[in-house]
Residue, then its C-alpha position, 0 to 999 in steps of 0.5 A: m257041879e251042875g252047869k258050867v262054872d268058871f273060876r278066874d281073877l276078879a275083873w272090873g266087870d264083876f262089880e255089879d254082880l258082886v254088889g248085888n250079891y252083897y246086898s242080897y246077904y242083908e235079906e238072907l241075914s234077916e231070914t237066917p240070923s246064923l248066917g256066918l257073914i258079918l255085915f255093916s248095920e246098914k247097906p253101904s252106898r254104891a259109892a262106898e261099894m265102888e271105893w271098896f272095889a277099887n281098894v281090892f284092885s289096888g291091894i291086888l296090884r300091891g301084892e297085898q291080896v288075891a281074889s277069885v270069882a265064880v261065874a255061872d249062868g253069865r253072872t258072878v256068883g261067888l267071891a273069895q279073897v285073901h288079904r294081908k292080915g296087916p302091913q307090919e313086917d312081922i305079920a305080913h306073911v299071914g293072909h285072912l280069907g273071906i269067901s261068899v257064894h250067892r245062896d242060889y248057887r250053894g251046895r253045888g261044889i262052887g265054894s270048894a272050887l272057888l276056895a281051891d282057886v284062891l288058895a292056889k293064888a295065895r300060895k304065891h303071897f302068903e305062908v299062912v291063911e287064917l279065917t273065922v267061922f261060926r262054930e255051929n256052921d258045920r258045913a263051912r267048917h267041913l269045907y275048910e277042913k277038906h282044904g287043910f285048915q285046922s281049928v286052933g281055938t274058939v272065941p266064945r260069944a264073938v258075935k251077938r245077933r238079935g240077942k243070941y250069941y255065936d261062937e267063932e272058930l279060928m282056923v288056920l292053914v299053913l301053906 
């Protein structure tokens, strides 16, 4: 990993960088339709992003999710979250993983270290972690496999973007 990167719990001060990162994914998606992120059709307002951020903190306080960030060059460049799949008792032991790293910081091992950090936290709250990944995203699938995730199936044509279909692979890690 080039340069110093810190991994830590999400903090209120991460808001501006994370919103900037999220907004940058819209431009990236227009350039790379196969980007494995599912975004709203329009960029959410700052007020909507503040509400999302407050809900993340609330979920952390309730023990319904965990989150880690990667900080490099004085800014927050990555976020990984595991949130409870649902409030029902029958599925409360399952978490769903979401992870993103700003494109300027990919390929440096940050995603792998960030994933390891959030999974360590998830072990205290969940028994199973699931995720979906675009089937053609070999790099991401390899990362998840490296951390013990196993493929349990594929949803054909799960995403339709600009007239092209993308299959999603469901991957699971039993903690």
